[in-house]
C-alpha positions in Angstrom: -31.3 -7.5 -72.6 -34.6 -6.2 -74.1 -34.8 -2.4 -74.5 -37.8 -2.1 -72.3 -38.2 -4.1 -69.1 -41.5 -5.1 -67.7 -42.6 -3.7 -64.3 -44.1 -6.7 -62.4 -46.6 -6.0 -59.8 -48.2 -9.0 -58.0 -50.8 -8.6 -55.3 -49.9 -11.2 -52.6 -52.0 -12.7 -49.9 -49.8 -12.1 -46.9 -49.5 -15.2 -44.9 -49.8 -14.7 -41.2 -46.8 -16.6 -40.4 -38.2 -8.4 -37.7 -37.5 -5.9 -40.9 -40.0 -3.7 -38.9 -42.2 -1.3 -40.8 -42.2 2.1 -39.1 -45.6 3.6 -39.5 -48.4 5.5 -37.8 -51.3 3.2 -37.4 -54.8 4.4 -36.8 -58.0 3.2 -35.1 -61.1 4.7 -33.6 -60.6 8.4 -32.7 -58.9 8.9 -29.3 -58.0 11.9 -27.2 -56.3 12.5 -23.9 -56.3 15.1 -21.2 -52.5 14.9 -21.1 -50.7 17.9 -22.6 -48.2 15.6 -24.4 -48.5 11.9 -25.2 -47.2 9.2 -27.4 -48.0 5.5 -27.5 -45.9 3.1 -29.7 -45.7 -0.6 -30.4 -42.0 -1.4 -29.7 -42.0 -4.6 -31.9 -42.5 -2.7 -35.1 -41.8 0.9 -33.9 -45.3 1.9 -34.9 -46.9 5.0 -33.5 -50.4 4.2 -32.3 -51.3 7.6 -30.9 -49.6 10.9 -30.4 -50.4 14.4 -29.1 -47.9 17.2 -29.1 -45.2 14.5 -29.2 -42.5 16.8 -30.5 -43.3 19.7 -28.2 -40.5 20.6 -25.7 -41.6 19.9 -22.2 -40.0 19.7 -18.7 -39.5 15.9 -18.3 -39.0 16.2 -14.5 -37.9 12.8 -13.1 -38.6 11.0 -16.3 -35.2 12.3 -17.5 -33.7 9.9 -15.0 -34.1 7.2 -17.6 -31.2 8.9 -19.4 -29.2 8.9 -16.2 -29.8 5.2 -15.9 -29.0 4.6 -19.5 -25.5 6.1 -18.9 -25.1 3.9 -15.7 -26.1 0.7 -17.5 -23.7 1.6 -20.4 -20.9 2.0 -17.9 -21.8 -1.4 -16.3 -21.8 -3.1 -19.7 -18.4 -1.6 -20.6 -16.9 -2.6 -17.3 -16.3 1.0 -16.0 -18.6 0.2 -13.1 -19.8 -2.9 -11.4 -22.9 -3.5 -9.2 -20.6 -4.0 -6.2 -18.5 -0.9 -6.9 -19.0 1.8 -4.2 -19.2 5.5 -4.8 -18.7 8.3 -2.3 -21.4 10.7 -1.2 -20.5 14.4 -1.6 -22.0 17.2 0.4 -23.8 18.4 -2.8 -25.5 15.0 -3.2 -26.3 14.9 0.5 -27.9 18.3 0.5 -30.0 17.7 -2.6 -33.7 18.3 -2.1 -36.8 16.8 -3.7 -37.3 13.0 -3.7 -34.5 11.3 -1.8 -32.8 8.0 -1.2 -31.5 9.6 2.0 -27.8 9.0 1.4 -25.4 9.7 4.3 -22.7 12.4 4.0 -19.2 11.0 3.3 -20.6 7.4 3.2 -19.8 5.1 0.2 -22.7 3.3 -1.4 -22.9 0.3 -3.7 -23.9 1.0 -7.3 -26.6 -1.7 -7.0 -28.2 0.3 -4.1 -27.8 3.6 -5.9 -29.6 2.2 -9.0 -32.5 1.1 -6.8 -32.5 4.5 -5.1 -32.9 6.2 -8.5 -35.4 3.9 -10.1 -37.6 2.9 -7.1 -37.2 5.8 -4.8 -36.6 8.5 -7.5 -33.7 9.7 -5.4 -32.2 13.0 -6.6 -29.3 12.4 -4.2 -28.6 9.0 -5.7 -28.5 10.5 -9.2 -25.8 13.0 -8.1 -23.7 10.3 -6.5 -23.8 8.3 -9.7 -23.2 11.4 -11.9 -20.2 12.5 -9.9 -18.8 9.0 -9.8 -19.0 8.6 -13.5 -18.0 12.1 -14.7 -16.5 13.9 -11.8 -19.3 16.5 -11.6 -22.9 16.7 -12.5 -22.4 19.3 -15.3 -19.8 17.1 -16.9 -22.2 14.2 -16.7 -24.9 16.3 -18.3 -22.6 17.0 -21.2 -22.0 13.3 -21.7 -25.8 12.6 -21.5 -26.4 15.2 -24.2 -23.8 13.7 -26.5 -25.2 10.3 -26.0 -28.7 11.6 -26.6 -27.7 12.9 -30.0 -26.2 9.6 -30.9 -29.5 7.9 -30.0 -31.4 10.3 -32.2 -33.0 12.4 -29.5 -33.5 15.6 -31.5 -35.6 17.5 -29.0 -33.5 16.9 -25.8 -31.2 19.1 -23.8 -30.3 18.0 -20.2 -28.5 20.2 -17.6 -28.7 17.9 -14.6 -29.0 14.2 -13.7 -32.2 14.5 -11.7 -34.8 16.4 -13.8 -34.6 19.3 -11.3 -36.5 22.2 -12.9 -34.4 24.3 -15.2 -35.6 26.2 -18.4 -32.8 24.6 -20.4 -33.6 21.1 -19.2 -36.2 19.7 -21.6 -37.2 16.6 -23.7 -40.1 15.6 -25.9 -42.5 12.8 -25.5 -41.1 11.2 -28.7 -37.6 11.4 -27.4 -38.6 9.7 -24.1 -40.3 6.9 -26.0 -37.2 6.4 -28.2 -34.9 6.5 -25.1 -37.2 3.9 -23.3 -37.0 1.6 -26.4 -33.2 1.9 -26.4 -32.8 1.2 -22.7 -35.1 -1.9 -22.9 -33.4 -3.2 -26.1 -29.8 -2.3 -25.2 -29.7 -3.3 -21.5 -32.3 -6.1 -20.9 -30.1 -7.5 -18.2 -30.8 -4.4 -16.0 -34.4 -3.7 -17.0 -35.7 -5.8 -14.1 -34.9 -2.9 -11.7 -37.9 -1.0 -13.1 -40.4 -3.7 -12.0 -39.2 -3.7 -8.3 -42.0 -2.4 -6.1 -40.1 -1.3 -3.0 -36.6 -0.7 -1.6 -35.4 0.0 1.9 -32.3 2.1 2.5 -31.1 3.7 5.7 -34.0 2.1 7.5 -36.5 3.9 5.2 -38.8 1.8 3.0 -40.2 3.5 -0.1 -42.5 2.1 -2.7 -42.0 2.4 -6.5 -43.9 5.5 -7.6 -45.1 3.9 -10.9 -48.8 3.4 -10.2 -49.3 0.9 -13.0 -47.0 -1.6 -11.4 -49.8 -2.3 -9.0 -52.5 -2.9 -11.6 -52.6 -6.2 -13.4 -52.2 -4.8 -17.0 -48.7 -6.1 -17.9 -46.7 -2.9 -16.9 -43.1 -3.7 -15.8 -41.6 -0.1 -15.9 -40.5 2.7 -16.1 -40.5 6.2 -14.5 -42.8 8.8 -13.1 -42.2 12.5 -13.0 -43.8 15.6 -11.5 -43.0 19.3 -11.1 -45.3 22.3 -11.0 -44.4 23.3 -14.5 -44.5 19.8 -16.0 -47.6 18.5 -14.2 -47.8 14.8 -13.6 -46.0 12.5 -16.1 -45.2 8.9 -16.7 -43.1 6.8 -19.1 -44.5 3.3 -18.9 -43.8 0.0 -20.7 -46.2 -3.0 -20.8 -45.9 -6.4 -22.4 -48.6 -8.9 -23.3 -48.5 -11.9 -25.6 -45.2 -11.0 -27.0 -46.2 -7.4 -27.7 -44.6 -4.5 -25.9 -46.1 -1.0 -25.8 -44.3 2.1 -24.6 -46.3 5.1 -23.4 -45.2 8.6 -22.5 -47.7 11.1 -21.0 -47.1 14.5 -19.3 -49.0 17.5 -18.1 -51.7 15.6 -16.2 -53.4 17.4 -13.4 -53.0 14.9 -10.6 -51.5 11.6 -9.5 -54.9 9.8 -9.9 -55.3 11.2 -13.4 -51.8 10.1 -14.3 -52.6 6.5 -13.1 -56.1 6.3 -14.7 -55.2 8.0 -18.0 -52.1 6.0 -18.5 -53.9 2.7 -17.9 -56.7 3.7 -20.3 -54.3 4.5 -23.1 -52.3 1.2 -22.6 -55.5 -0.8 -22.6 -56.7 0.9 -25.8 -53.4 0.1 -27.5 -53.6 -3.6 -26.7 -57.3 -3.8 -27.5 -57.5 -1.9 -30.8 -54.2 -3.0 -32.4 -52.3 -6.1 -33.2 -49.0 -7.0 -34.8 -49.1 -9.4 -37.8 -46.2 -11.4 -39.1 -46.1 -11.3 -42.9 -43.0 -13.0 -44.1 -39.9 -14.6 -42.4 -36.4 -13.8 -43.6 -35.6 -16.4 -46.3 -39.2 -17.2 -47.2 -39.8 -17.3 -50.9 -42.3 -14.5 -51.7 -42.3 -15.0 -55.5 -40.2 -16.3 -58.4 -39.1 -13.4 -60.7 -37.9 -13.8 -64.3 -34.2 -13.3 -65.0 -32.4 -12.0 -68.1 -29.5 -14.1 -69.4 -29.4 -16.1 -66.2 -28.4 -19.7 -65.8 -31.8 -20.1 -64.1 -34.9 -18.7 -65.7 -36.2 -17.4 -62.4 -34.8 -16.1 -59.1 -36.7 -16.5 -55.8 -37.1 -13.2 -53.9 -37.4 -12.7 -50.1 -37.0 -10.2 -47.3 -33.7 -9.7 -45.5 -35.3 -9.8 -42.0 -38.6 -11.0 -40.6 -41.4 -8.6 -41.7 -44.1 -7.6 -39.2 -46.7 -4.8 -39.3 -48.8 -3.3 -36.6 -52.2 -2.0 -37.5 -55.7 -1.6 -36.1 -57.5 -4.9 -35.9 -60.4 -3.5 -37.9 -58.1 -2.6 -40.8 -56.5 -6.0 -41.1 -59.0 -7.5 -43.6 -58.3 -4.7 -46.1 -54.5 -4.7 -45.9 -52.8 -5.4 -49.3 -49.2 -6.5 -49.9 -47.9 -6.0 -53.5 -44.6 -7.1 -54.9 -43.1 -4.7 -57.4 -40.0 -5.6 -59.4 -38.3 -4.7 -62.7 -38.7 -7.9 -64.6 -36.6 -9.6 -66.0 -33.7 -9.1 -63.5 -30.4 -9.1 -65.3 -27.8 -11.8 -64.3 -25.5 -12.2 -62.6 -27.5 -11.9 -59.4 -26.0 -12.4 -56.0 -27.9 -13.6 -52.9 -29.0 -10.5 -51.0 -29.1 -8.2 -54.1 -32.1 -5.8 -54.0 -34.4 -6.8 -56.8 -37.7 -5.0 -55.9 -39.9 -4.0 -53.1 -43.0 -4.9 -51.2 -45.7 -2.2 -51.0 -48.0 -2.5 -48.0 -51.1 -0.5 -48.0 -54.6 -0.3 -46.5 -57.1 2.1 -45.0 -55.8 3.8 -41.9 -52.3 2.5 -42.7 -49.8 4.8 -44.6 -48.3 3.0 -47.6 -45.0 1.5 -46.7 -42.3 0.1 -48.9 -39.9 -2.7 -47.9 -37.0 -3.9 -50.0 -37.0 -7.5 -51.4 -33.8 -9.3 -52.2 -32.6 -12.3 -54.2 -32.8 -15.5 -52.1 -30.1 -17.3 -54.2 -27.3 -16.6 -56.6 -28.0 -16.8 -60.4 -25.0 -16.9 -62.6 -24.9 -15.3 -66.1 -25.2 -17.6 -69.0 -22.1 -18.5 -71.1 -21.5 -17.1 -74.6 -23.5 -19.8 -76.4 -26.3 -19.6 -73.8 -26.6 -15.8 -74.2 -26.7 -16.2 -78.1 -29.5 -18.8 -77.7 -31.4 -16.6 -75.2 -31.1 -13.6 -77.5 -32.4 -15.7 -80.4 -35.2 -17.0 -78.3 -36.2 -13.4 -77.4 -36.1 -12.3 -81.0 -38.3 -15.3 -82.1 -40.6 -15.7 -79.2 -40.4 -12.4 -77.4 -39.4 -14.1 -74.1 -36.3 -13.9 -71.9 -34.0 -16.6 -70.8 
């Protein structure tokens, strides 16, 4: 192999045709009256906007998303079923705040309890589920915290299943957005509960408290929250044309402000940004020279579909460059990392994505290597 290898950099015209590229996109300046906020594009895990997203805050009833994550996990693992019934303790029956109005010493189907939590925001239903899964609400909170750590929620500590005010019960807007992503991706078979607009239990009909479900903007979940300390909050998810945005806001001054500000931020995200497909897994991006390979070149590709989200105004100035150490020494195995794509542009932080060999390239035999070395000495070229 030659003593010095050439560093190949090729500027590619990215064909609009998911390795997702995690980034923070940018668009026209935006602000919000919410104390904490984050808006992300779930497809590419791109942050479109954030404000105090890592600040600890009382999540109020938005922390019930974690309660539901644990319930859905138990359903998937077979530890619960939708027809399973759970008993109502006196503690659950006496719980104040928003209620499903469970009856003391009754047994209630898990399916109804889920609706009671998601649609009616029932604190009593949360406790029935927590006690049914862990024996007690404190034990359930310990399980939630352990799961939260496993999900990467670094700013979360939960002491109850309901979001009832407690100085040690906190989350961040970023953690709530990550949790919402996980719930949607991990348990799509149960996500439909979040779009249900009303539920009647014990003769009492209550409507879903998510105000955006009643506006025609693509919102199909997730959960409101309110306490005096937290203000009015909402974790919302909306889908349009194959794109899903997740919004978390908290600290708003009123129910009307929560509804209007949340709708404004979601509309902004869909209007100002788009997601662009660059390469599909297996697409040949470029042919790169090999050294002592049975083939002179090896095609390179990405291991997973590559998409990026950025402001529509920034799209014409996006650049995608392939950088490799050329020639690549044989033997080369399909999937070996052989370089990287560098994606850059105004308003878009430079991101790097690995590129891999699309095929195997065997090493030349003894005589082939002798010939290649001679060729390099005479012509200054590789195999």
